Structures are given as C-alpha cells and as structure tokens.
Backbone as JSON, one array per atom type, in Angstrom:
{
  "sequence": "MFISLWIKIPYTLFVLVFVPVYWVRYGPANFLWFSDIALFGTLAALWLESRFLTSMMATGVLLFDIVWNFIFFRKLFLGAGPEGVVGYMFDPEIAVPIRALSLFHIALPITQLWTLGKLGYDTRAWKYQAVFGWIVLALTYSLTGPEQNINWVFGVNEAPQSWLPARVYLAAAMVVYAALICFPTHLILKRIFARPGEAITQGRSVKS",
  "N": [[17.2, 22.84, -24.0], [16.8, 20.17, -21.57], [15.02, 18.03, -21.44], [13.85, 15.57, -24.06], [11.03, 16.22, -26.78], [10.62, 13.19, -27.53], [10.15, 12.37, -25.24], [8.13, 13.6, -23.77], [6.28, 13.73, -25.63], [4.95, 11.2, -25.56], [4.77, 10.11, -22.95], [2.56, 11.71, -22.0], [0.86, 11.37, -23.41], [-0.03, 8.45, -22.19], [-0.88, 9.62, -19.96], [-3.05, 10.68, -21.44], [-4.71, 8.88, -21.6], [-4.73, 7.28, -18.94], [-6.07, 9.03, -16.43], [-8.93, 8.99, -18.05], [-9.72, 6.61, -17.93], [-8.85, 4.86, -15.47], [-10.36, 7.0, -14.09], [-13.0, 6.06, -14.91], [-12.75, 3.41, -13.82], [-12.35, 3.34, -11.2], [-12.63, 5.63, -9.98], [-12.77, 9.15, -9.71], [-11.97, 9.3, -6.98], [-9.35, 7.57, -6.75], [-6.87, 9.04, -7.84], [-6.1, 9.87, -5.6], [-3.48, 8.64, -4.27], [-0.12, 7.95, -3.32], [1.38, 7.82, -5.61], [0.34, 8.09, -7.9], [-0.75, 11.14, -8.09], [2.07, 12.0, -8.31], [3.08, 10.32, -11.12], [1.33, 12.71, -12.22], [2.75, 15.07, -11.23], [5.0, 15.04, -12.3], [4.69, 14.24, -14.7], [4.36, 17.35, -15.35], [6.54, 18.57, -14.57], [7.8, 17.19, -16.36], [7.47, 19.25, -18.81], [7.72, 21.96, -17.85], [10.41, 21.88, -16.94], [11.47, 21.33, -14.01], [13.57, 20.76, -12.06], [12.9, 21.11, -9.42], [10.01, 20.16, -8.82], [10.39, 18.03, -9.86], [12.59, 16.83, -8.35], [10.65, 17.27, -6.37], [8.39, 15.19, -6.32], [9.98, 12.75, -6.76], [11.11, 12.25, -4.06], [8.99, 11.72, -2.58], [7.77, 9.26, -4.17], [9.77, 7.23, -4.71], [10.55, 5.62, -2.85], [8.54, 4.47, -2.12], [7.29, 2.99, -5.39], [9.91, 1.74, -5.99], [9.52, -0.17, -3.92], [7.05, -1.35, -4.4], [7.24, -2.71, -7.71], [9.47, -4.27, -6.73], [8.07, -6.32, -5.73], [5.66, -6.64, -7.62], [7.6, -8.01, -9.81], [8.69, -10.46, -8.6], [6.61, -12.06, -7.76], [5.57, -12.43, -9.9], [7.21, -13.47, -11.63], [8.91, -15.38, -9.94], [6.2, -16.39, -8.52], [5.64, -16.26, -6.11], [5.89, -14.92, -2.61], [4.43, -12.34, -0.23], [1.45, -10.42, -2.03], [0.44, -8.39, -1.4], [0.23, -4.48, -2.01], [0.25, -5.22, -4.9], [-1.68, -6.79, -5.25], [-3.6, -6.57, -7.61], [-2.53, -7.05, -9.27], [-2.3, -9.31, -10.34], [-5.09, -9.9, -10.34], [-7.66, -11.94, -11.78], [-9.96, -10.91, -12.4], [-10.17, -8.1, -13.16], [-9.49, -6.66, -16.02], [-7.04, -6.89, -18.97], [-6.16, -4.94, -19.51], [-6.42, -3.17, -18.69], [-5.05, -3.49, -16.02], [-2.65, -3.16, -17.0], [-1.88, -0.89, -17.95], [-1.36, 0.36, -14.61], [1.2, -0.5, -15.18], [2.6, 2.02, -14.74], [3.42, 2.27, -12.22], [6.38, 0.21, -13.12], [7.54, 2.31, -15.2], [8.08, 5.02, -13.84], [9.51, 5.32, -11.69], [12.35, 4.98, -13.41], [11.5, 7.86, -15.41], [11.65, 9.08, -13.75], [14.3, 9.54, -12.32], [16.04, 9.18, -14.88], [15.11, 12.35, -15.65], [16.24, 13.34, -13.18], [19.18, 13.35, -12.87], [19.55, 14.55, -15.58], [18.71, 17.04, -14.93], [19.56, 17.59, -12.05], [19.09, 17.32, -8.59], [17.19, 18.48, -6.54], [17.64, 20.06, -3.43], [16.58, 21.11, -1.42], [13.66, 19.71, -1.61], [12.42, 17.67, -0.75], [11.37, 18.61, 1.64], [9.37, 20.39, 1.83], [7.72, 17.97, 0.42], [7.38, 16.74, 2.43], [5.54, 18.24, 3.93], [3.29, 18.56, 1.33], [2.36, 15.83, 1.06], [1.15, 15.75, 3.47], [-0.52, 16.84, 3.69], [-1.62, 15.63, 1.26], [-2.17, 13.01, 3.23], [-4.24, 13.53, 4.57], [-6.29, 14.56, 3.4], [-6.94, 12.99, 1.85], [-7.94, 10.9, 4.12], [-10.07, 12.55, 4.24], [-11.95, 12.16, 2.59], [-12.07, 9.83, 1.72], [-12.86, 6.37, 2.17], [-12.61, 3.61, 4.93], [-12.95, 1.61, 3.3], [-11.41, 1.54, 1.02], [-8.91, 2.87, 1.12], [-7.17, 4.22, 0.7], [-3.57, 5.54, -0.31], [-3.2, 4.0, 2.68], [-4.33, 5.51, 4.85], [-6.24, 4.04, 7.15], [-4.59, 2.28, 7.38], [-2.47, -0.85, 7.68], [-3.51, -3.14, 6.47], [-5.32, -4.41, 4.16], [-8.19, -4.34, 6.05], [-9.56, -1.68, 8.52], [-7.33, -0.52, 10.74], [-7.29, -1.17, 14.3], [-5.74, -0.71, 17.04], [-4.91, 2.39, 17.55], [-6.75, 5.31, 18.32], [-7.84, 6.41, 15.6], [-7.49, 8.75, 14.41], [-5.24, 9.53, 15.72], [-3.98, 7.58, 14.86], [-3.43, 8.67, 11.7], [-1.5, 10.71, 12.26], [0.42, 9.98, 13.63], [1.18, 7.9, 10.97], [1.27, 10.37, 8.95], [3.69, 11.51, 9.87], [5.59, 9.63, 9.41], [6.03, 8.91, 7.11], [6.58, 11.63, 6.93], [9.42, 11.07, 7.98], [10.81, 8.59, 7.61], [9.89, 8.09, 4.69], [10.61, 10.52, 2.66], [12.44, 12.21, 3.99], [14.73, 9.42, 4.26], [14.44, 8.97, 1.94], [15.27, 11.88, -0.21], [18.32, 11.74, 1.32], [19.64, 10.08, -0.29], [19.35, 10.49, -2.63], [20.52, 12.98, -2.96], [22.61, 12.83, -2.88], [23.28, 11.23, -4.69], [22.85, 13.49, -7.07], [23.12, 15.47, -5.83], [24.42, 19.05, -7.36], [26.9, 20.36, -6.38], [28.17, 23.52, -5.37], [26.33, 24.82, -6.86], [23.1, 27.41, -5.7], [20.12, 26.29, -5.56], [16.84, 26.63, -7.44], [13.32, 27.1, -8.59], [13.66, 24.8, -10.91], [15.97, 25.3, -12.3], [19.54, 26.3, -12.53], [21.51, 28.46, -10.11], [25.11, 30.21, -10.05], [26.66, 29.62, -7.47]],
  "CA": [[15.84, 22.29, -23.58], [17.38, 18.89, -21.28], [14.17, 17.05, -21.7], [13.45, 15.6, -25.28], [9.57, 16.05, -26.99], [10.33, 12.18, -27.43], [10.1, 11.61, -22.94], [7.65, 14.19, -23.08], [4.84, 12.99, -25.98], [4.3, 9.7, -25.25], [4.4, 10.5, -21.07], [1.85, 13.07, -21.47], [-0.4, 10.35, -24.18], [-0.2, 7.81, -21.61], [-1.89, 10.16, -19.26], [-4.45, 11.54, -21.27], [-5.24, 7.42, -21.51], [-4.82, 6.85, -18.13], [-6.67, 9.33, -16.48], [-10.49, 8.6, -17.76], [-9.88, 4.95, -17.78], [-9.02, 4.72, -14.41], [-11.83, 7.08, -13.56], [-14.2, 4.95, -15.01], [-12.95, 1.86, -13.93], [-11.85, 3.46, -9.96], [-13.02, 6.39, -9.53], [-12.07, 10.23, -8.93], [-10.58, 9.45, -5.62], [-8.54, 6.83, -6.74], [-6.08, 9.9, -8.09], [-4.98, 10.17, -4.56], [-2.5, 7.56, -4.17], [0.72, 9.2, -3.97], [2.15, 7.65, -7.2], [-0.81, 8.63, -9.06], [0.03, 12.18, -7.96], [3.42, 11.64, -8.94], [2.43, 10.24, -12.32], [1.39, 14.53, -12.42], [2.95, 15.5, -10.74], [5.97, 14.47, -12.78], [4.76, 15.17, -15.96], [4.13, 18.89, -15.87], [7.65, 18.83, -14.75], [9.05, 16.77, -17.31], [6.77, 19.76, -19.55], [8.37, 22.41, -17.41], [12.24, 20.62, -17.01], [11.29, 21.73, -13.19], [14.32, 20.33, -10.59], [12.04, 21.93, -8.05], [9.01, 19.42, -8.65], [11.12, 15.92, -9.98], [12.71, 15.6, -7.14], [9.35, 16.8, -4.64], [7.99, 13.76, -7.04], [11.17, 11.6, -6.41], [11.28, 12.24, -2.45], [7.45, 11.58, -2.4], [7.35, 8.33, -3.79], [10.28, 6.33, -6.05], [11.34, 4.76, -2.65], [7.25, 3.09, -2.93], [7.75, 2.51, -6.51], [10.81, 0.2, -5.36], [9.18, -1.48, -3.3], [6.42, -2.01, -5.32], [8.67, -3.32, -8.67], [10.59, -6.11, -6.11], [7.29, -7.29, -5.28], [5.54, -6.99, -8.16], [8.57, -8.73, -9.97], [8.85, -11.5, -7.57], [5.35, -12.39, -7.68], [5.41, -11.89, -11.91], [8.65, -14.11, -12.05], [8.96, -16.29, -8.95], [5.04, -16.55, -7.86], [6.19, -15.98, -4.71], [5.63, -13.59, -1.85], [2.99, -11.46, 0.0], [0.93, -9.6, -3.2], [0.34, -6.77, -1.26], [-0.26, -3.66, -2.96], [0.31, -5.53, -6.52], [-2.54, -8.27, -5.44], [-5.12, -6.03, -8.3], [-2.11, -6.85, -11.18], [-2.69, -10.61, -11.01], [-6.55, -10.42, -9.93], [-8.46, -12.36, -13.29], [-11.51, -10.53, -12.81], [-9.61, -6.77, -13.64], [-9.19, -6.47, -17.72], [-5.98, -6.63, -19.0], [-5.74, -3.19, -20.3], [-6.44, -1.99, -16.85], [-4.25, -3.74, -15.79], [-1.51, -2.83, -17.71], [-1.73, 0.98, -17.58], [-0.51, 0.37, -13.78], [2.73, -0.43, -14.86], [3.73, 3.44, -15.15], [4.9, 2.03, -11.5], [8.37, 0.37, -13.54], [8.2, 3.5, -15.57], [8.15, 6.11, -13.2], [10.84, 5.95, -11.02], [12.83, 5.29, -14.24], [11.32, 8.64, -15.55], [12.28, 10.36, -12.02], [16.04, 9.35, -12.03], [16.82, 10.07, -15.47], [15.29, 13.59, -15.45], [17.04, 13.98, -12.31], [20.34, 12.93, -14.65], [19.41, 15.8, -16.39], [18.11, 18.9, -13.56], [20.28, 17.34, -10.75], [18.02, 17.48, -7.65], [17.07, 19.84, -5.39], [17.39, 19.78, -1.38], [15.31, 22.03, -0.26], [12.28, 19.33, -2.08], [12.48, 17.05, 0.32], [10.47, 19.51, 2.87], [7.9, 20.78, 0.72], [6.86, 17.32, -0.08], [6.99, 15.65, 3.46], [4.16, 18.91, 4.3], [2.02, 18.4, 0.89], [2.27, 15.12, 1.35], [0.43, 15.63, 5.16], [-1.67, 17.75, 3.11], [-2.56, 14.53, 0.97], [-2.76, 12.53, 3.32], [-5.38, 14.56, 5.36], [-7.7, 15.24, 2.64], [-7.58, 11.09, 1.96], [-8.33, 10.21, 5.43], [-11.7, 12.82, 5.19], [-12.83, 12.42, 1.31], [-12.32, 8.8, 0.81], [-13.47, 5.78, 3.29], [-11.23, 2.55, 4.57], [-12.94, 0.06, 2.62], [-11.08, 1.61, -0.07], [-7.94, 2.57, 2.82], [-6.33, 4.68, -0.34], [-2.43, 5.66, 0.9], [-2.93, 3.59, 3.93], [-5.06, 5.99, 5.89], [-6.63, 3.31, 8.01], [-4.43, 0.82, 8.21], [-1.25, -1.21, 7.19], [-3.69, -4.33, 6.05], [-6.91, -4.39, 4.01], [-8.83, -4.3, 7.28], [-8.81, -0.58, 9.1], [-6.01, -1.25, 11.87], [-8.34, -0.92, 15.35], [-4.85, -0.47, 17.87], [-4.91, 3.24, 17.57], [-7.64, 6.02, 17.74], [-7.78, 6.36, 13.74], [-6.52, 10.31, 13.89], [-4.58, 9.03, 16.36], [-2.2, 6.29, 13.59], [-2.95, 8.83, 10.73], [-0.93, 11.25, 12.54], [1.28, 9.02, 13.44], [1.3, 7.85, 9.48], [2.66, 11.56, 8.81], [5.34, 10.96, 10.83], [6.68, 7.91, 8.83], [5.9, 9.73, 5.42], [7.91, 12.2, 6.44], [11.36, 10.67, 8.63], [11.19, 7.4, 7.2], [10.19, 7.86, 3.35], [10.98, 11.1, 2.15], [13.6, 11.83, 4.31], [15.41, 8.77, 3.58], [14.99, 9.18, 0.17], [16.41, 13.36, 0.07], [19.85, 11.6, 1.32], [20.16, 9.24, -0.93], [19.27, 11.61, -3.94], [21.19, 13.85, -2.74], [24.27, 12.52, -3.03], [23.84, 11.16, -6.26], [22.23, 14.09, -8.06], [22.43, 16.93, -6.37], [24.8, 19.96, -8.17], [27.96, 21.59, -5.0], [28.2, 24.83, -5.96], [25.14, 25.64, -7.01], [21.54, 27.56, -4.79], [19.33, 25.36, -6.45], [16.18, 27.45, -7.28], [13.05, 26.18, -9.24], [13.56, 24.1, -12.64], [16.82, 26.69, -12.84], [20.78, 26.31, -10.87], [22.65, 29.6, -10.42], [26.56, 29.74, -9.72], [26.67, 30.76, -5.8]],
  "C": [[16.39, 20.9, -23.04], [16.34, 18.17, -21.62], [13.71, 16.49, -23.25], [11.79, 15.69, -25.63], [9.28, 13.78, -27.3], [10.26, 11.6, -25.85], [8.95, 12.13, -22.72], [6.14, 13.71, -23.29], [4.2, 11.97, -25.41], [4.26, 9.7, -23.38], [3.44, 11.16, -21.49], [0.63, 12.54, -23.08], [-0.07, 9.25, -23.12], [-1.33, 8.32, -20.62], [-3.08, 10.64, -19.01], [-5.21, 10.31, -21.38], [-5.71, 7.04, -20.15], [-5.8, 7.37, -16.94], [-8.33, 9.14, -16.3], [-10.94, 7.35, -17.64], [-9.88, 4.12, -16.41], [-10.29, 5.82, -13.51], [-13.06, 6.08, -13.97], [-14.36, 4.14, -14.21], [-12.35, 2.19, -12.01], [-12.25, 4.09, -8.95], [-11.91, 7.44, -9.32], [-10.83, 9.56, -7.8], [-9.87, 8.52, -5.92], [-6.83, 7.76, -6.99], [-5.52, 10.33, -6.93], [-3.83, 9.68, -3.88], [-1.5, 8.53, -4.64], [0.94, 8.77, -5.74], [1.67, 7.86, -7.75], [-0.78, 10.27, -9.39], [1.53, 12.43, -8.77], [3.28, 11.8, -10.35], [2.05, 11.69, -13.03], [1.9, 14.74, -12.43], [4.83, 15.89, -11.68], [5.77, 14.65, -14.61], [4.7, 17.17, -16.22], [5.8, 19.37, -14.85], [8.46, 17.85, -15.66], [9.08, 18.33, -18.66], [7.78, 21.41, -19.25], [9.39, 22.61, -17.26], [12.38, 21.42, -15.36], [12.2, 20.84, -12.69], [13.34, 20.07, -9.73], [10.85, 20.34, -7.85], [8.92, 18.62, -9.36], [11.11, 16.31, -8.98], [11.7, 15.82, -5.3], [8.63, 16.34, -4.93], [8.15, 12.4, -6.73], [11.17, 11.69, -5.12], [9.86, 10.96, -1.87], [7.77, 10.26, -2.63], [8.66, 7.37, -4.83], [10.73, 5.54, -4.55], [9.87, 3.68, -2.7], [7.5, 2.24, -4.1], [8.81, 1.24, -6.34], [10.17, -0.39, -5.09], [8.29, -2.69, -4.05], [7.02, -3.19, -7.03], [9.31, -4.65, -7.97], [9.13, -6.49, -5.87], [6.74, -8.05, -6.07], [6.38, -7.91, -9.31], [8.8, -10.63, -9.31], [7.76, -12.29, -7.47], [5.04, -13.64, -9.42], [6.51, -13.47, -11.92], [9.12, -15.33, -11.34], [7.47, -16.86, -8.04], [4.39, -16.84, -6.23], [5.76, -14.76, -4.39], [4.51, -13.21, -1.45], [2.53, -10.64, -1.42], [0.64, -8.12, -2.45], [-0.58, -5.77, -1.79], [-0.41, -3.91, -4.32], [-0.73, -7.07, -6.92], [-3.46, -8.24, -6.86], [-4.55, -6.28, -9.75], [-2.43, -8.39, -11.17], [-4.37, -10.82, -11.04], [-7.22, -10.49, -11.66], [-9.46, -10.97, -13.76], [-11.75, -8.42, -13.5], [-8.74, -7.31, -15.3], [-7.82, -6.96, -17.35], [-5.17, -5.53, -18.95], [-5.73, -2.65, -19.05], [-5.48, -2.44, -15.41], [-2.92, -3.12, -15.98], [-1.19, -1.38, -17.32], [-0.98, 1.07, -15.89], [0.49, -0.15, -13.4], [3.56, 0.61, -15.17], [4.37, 3.04, -13.98], [6.76, 1.33, -12.29], [8.4, 1.74, -14.62], [8.51, 5.1, -14.98], [9.35, 6.61, -12.67], [12.21, 6.16, -12.53], [13.53, 6.64, -15.06], [12.47, 9.99, -14.8], [13.65, 10.62, -11.89], [16.43, 9.78, -13.38], [16.72, 11.53, -15.41], [16.49, 14.36, -14.22], [18.8, 14.17, -12.58], [20.11, 14.08, -14.63], [19.56, 16.36, -15.86], [18.85, 18.71, -13.12], [19.51, 17.47, -10.1], [18.33, 18.48, -6.31], [16.69, 20.01, -3.82], [16.92, 19.58, -0.89], [13.1, 21.19, -0.9], [11.93, 18.69, -1.13], [11.3, 17.11, 1.78], [9.16, 20.57, 2.33], [7.0, 20.2, 1.06], [6.29, 16.54, 0.6], [5.14, 16.63, 3.59], [2.96, 18.95, 2.72], [1.88, 16.46, 1.18], [1.38, 14.83, 2.47], [-0.76, 15.85, 4.7], [-2.58, 16.53, 2.24], [-3.38, 13.54, 1.52], [-4.24, 13.22, 4.26], [-6.94, 14.68, 4.6], [-8.19, 13.37, 2.25], [-8.02, 10.41, 2.99], [-10.31, 11.41, 5.1], [-12.19, 12.64, 3.53], [-13.09, 10.9, 0.94], [-12.78, 7.71, 2.53], [-12.42, 3.99, 3.72], [-11.59, 1.11, 4.28], [-12.06, 0.0, 0.79], [-9.21, 2.13, 0.12], [-6.94, 2.9, 1.02], [-5.23, 5.33, 0.29], [-2.3, 5.63, 2.29], [-3.59, 4.48, 4.79], [-5.49, 5.58, 6.99], [-6.15, 2.26, 8.2], [-3.55, -0.18, 7.1], [-1.88, -2.26, 5.88], [-5.3, -3.86, 5.35], [-7.73, -3.78, 5.14], [-8.53, -3.03, 7.73], [-8.06, -1.85, 10.73], [-7.39, -0.5, 12.97], [-7.67, -0.91, 16.81], [-4.45, 0.88, 18.16], [-5.82, 4.24, 17.41], [-7.16, 6.48, 15.64], [-7.39, 8.16, 13.63], [-5.27, 10.15, 14.72], [-2.91, 8.03, 15.11], [-2.71, 7.51, 12.35], [-2.13, 10.25, 10.97], [0.75, 10.95, 12.58], [1.98, 8.5, 11.54], [2.11, 9.63, 9.0], [4.14, 11.49, 9.12], [6.46, 10.15, 9.5], [6.19, 8.98, 7.29], [7.28, 10.47, 5.48], [9.25, 11.74, 6.66], [11.36, 9.77, 7.67], [11.03, 7.5, 4.98], [10.85, 9.56, 2.71], [12.24, 11.78, 2.39], [15.51, 11.69, 3.99], [15.73, 8.91, 2.23], [16.14, 10.57, -0.32], [17.91, 12.44, 0.6], [19.95, 11.37, 0.22], [20.39, 9.94, -2.44], [20.13, 12.66, -4.01], [22.53, 13.73, -2.76], [24.24, 11.7, -4.23], [23.55, 12.19, -7.3], [22.23, 15.2, -7.54], [24.06, 17.48, -6.46], [26.05, 20.29, -7.01], [27.93, 22.91, -5.71], [27.07, 25.5, -5.99], [23.96, 25.83, -5.82], [20.85, 27.06, -6.39], [17.89, 26.26, -6.57], [15.08, 26.39, -8.13], [13.38, 25.77, -10.66], [15.19, 25.15, -13.3], [18.18, 26.24, -11.62], [21.8, 27.86, -11.06], [23.36, 29.27, -9.6], [25.92, 30.37, -8.0], [27.83, 31.11, -5.76]]
}
C-alpha cells in the first residue's frame, strides 16, 4: 500500500462534508467546476492508488489551483490584487464555515503532488484529461447559464463575453484548455515525476 489510510480517511471525510453543504448552498451544477471534479477524482485515485487517474486530475487543475492560491494568499496577507475567482472567499455574506470548505484548493495540489511523488506520473494522462475536459466544458455550456459562468464557458469575466459567437468562444476555450493548461502541466510533471524505463499503466508500472 503506497497511500496511507491517514491520507485516505481524512480526505474522504472532508468530501462527505463538502458535498451536502455545497449542494445545499450552491446547487449540484457547482460540482461541474474542474477543481470540484478533481477533488472527487483524486479521492478515487487515492483509494485505487491509481497513477493514471492521479495524473489526469493533476494535469487538469494543478495550474488553476496554483493561480487560485497565489491570488488568495496575496489578497489575504497584502489586501491587494484582483479578487477574481477568490472573491467569494472574502464575501461576508457567505458563512465562514462554507468559505472554509473552499480551502481544499490549498490541500488539493499538495495532495496531488505528494501522490505523484509516491506513484509516479503517467505520461498518457494529459491527452485523456484534455478530452475529458472538453466533455466537461460542453456539459457545462449545455446545463448551466451565464449567471453562474462555471468553468468560464460564457466569458472570462462575470459578464458574458460578446466579442465572439458563443459556440466559437466555447471551441476556443476547449483549445486553450488542452494546449495551455493540460499540455504545459504535462511537460512539467513529466520532467519531475515520470519514471524512465517504465511502461505506465493504470495504477501499476511494468518494466519495459
């Protein structure tokens, strides 16, 4: 067993609290956010001890969460910088315990990197994550509205974008996700965590 129960059980308990609270507060559509999906995917990866699934989730959201942390801590300690995606963390109208649950954005990248250190990185994962991300973006566009703007499928700001036809913008977002999020993260993780001389399979490694 590579992953200790001291990691698996607290992570699982957190998700068991997170899901019903966020369901009531924000509704089920909120779970389409890439970081929420990665939270659940990483939970499965921990219990399965799956290198492939951990690698997929990391290539999909690690960059987002690093940016989230940078903006959040700059705002927290310096009181400066754009609030952007962390604005809700400083909204006094949202109860502190609910805001505190979003601190998983701090723990998630740490957990993913630690797990990759244990299991290694599957170099196939970014391609599968890119396709999975396209499906998530398409579902988000179909099932949610501009007022939520989940995964920024309607614009990069709070107001929907108007400089491109909506579906052209969505297609561009899909390209950006694969080319500027998944692939660069893949290159970094491959350099740090991939194990030379191994044919990587889901959750296991076989000497090539």
